C-alpha positions in Angstrom: -18.2 -7.6 -33.4 -18.9 -11.3 -32.3 -15.3 -11.8 -31.5 -15.3 -8.8 -29.1 -18.4 -10.1 -27.5 -16.8 -13.7 -27.1 -13.7 -12.2 -25.6 -15.5 -10.1 -23.0 -17.6 -13.0 -22.0 -14.4 -15.1 -21.9 -12.6 -12.5 -19.7 -15.5 -12.1 -17.5 -15.5 -16.0 -16.8 -11.9 -16.3 -16.2 -11.7 -13.5 -13.7 -13.0 -15.2 -10.6 -11.0 -18.1 -11.5 -7.6 -15.9 -11.4 -8.8 -14.0 -8.4 -9.4 -17.7 -6.7 -5.8 -18.7 -7.9 -4.3 -15.4 -6.3 -6.0 -15.9 -3.0 -4.8 -19.5 -2.9 -1.5 -18.4 -3.7 -1.8 -16.1 -0.6 -2.9 -18.7 1.5 0.1 -20.7 0.6 2.4 -17.6 1.1 1.2 -16.8 4.8 0.9 -20.7 5.4 5.0 -20.5 4.6 5.2 -17.7 7.3 3.4 -19.5 10.0 5.5 -22.5 9.0 8.6 -20.7 9.7 7.2 -19.1 12.8 6.1 -22.3 14.3 9.7 -24.1 13.5 11.5 -21.3 15.1 9.4 -21.1 18.1 9.5 -25.0 18.3 13.4 -24.6 18.2 13.3 -22.2 21.3 13.6 -18.7 19.3 12.2 -15.8 21.4 9.6 -13.9 19.6 11.5 -10.7 18.6 14.3 -13.1 17.0 11.6 -15.0 15.1 10.0 -11.8 13.8 13.2 -10.6 12.5 14.1 -13.9 10.9 10.8 -14.5 9.3 10.6 -10.8 8.1 14.0 -11.2 6.5 12.9 -14.6 4.6 9.5 -12.8 3.1 10.4 -11.8 -0.3 6.8 -10.7 -1.6 6.5 -7.1 0.2 2.8 -7.3 0.1 3.1 -10.2 2.9 5.3 -8.3 5.1 2.6 -7.0 7.1 1.0 -10.3 8.0 4.4 -11.3 9.9 3.8 -9.7 13.0 0.1 -10.9 13.6 1.0 -14.3 12.4 3.8 -14.8 14.9 1.6 -13.3 17.6 -0.9 -16.0 16.9 2.1 -18.7 16.7 3.5 -17.5 20.1 -0.1 -18.1 21.9 0.0 -21.7 20.7 0.4 -24.2 23.2 3.8 -26.0 23.1 2.3 -29.2 21.9 0.6 -27.6 19.1 3.6 -26.4 17.2 3.8 -29.1 14.8 2.9 -29.4 11.0 -0.9 -29.7 11.9 -0.9 -26.0 13.3 0.2 -25.1 9.7 -2.4 -27.2 8.0 -5.2 -26.1 10.0 -4.2 -22.4 9.4 -4.0 -22.9 5.7 -7.3 -24.8 5.5 -9.0 -22.0 7.7 -7.3 -19.5 5.3 -8.8 -21.3 2.2 -12.1 -22.0 3.9 -12.7 -18.2 4.3 -12.2 -17.4 0.8 -15.9 -18.9 0.3 
């Protein structure tokens, strides 16, 4: 019985850590989408072509729905912000909102 209680305590303690890692992975995945979108736009791709290219590259279906709004955001950025700094800022904001 003591082992069972210890196991339950261990699982409860590990759950937030596992969730945090999953959320950080989510930020990394969406940051990769932003990076692709920034590179495509900086290279002169129009939004519809960029959308098709990025959607084709997303391998995890759970992130497919994030592509259109992320591309919408990237296409609102001024040309001088189409740099790696935009991707870094997005990733930092994503991780910061995790709490």
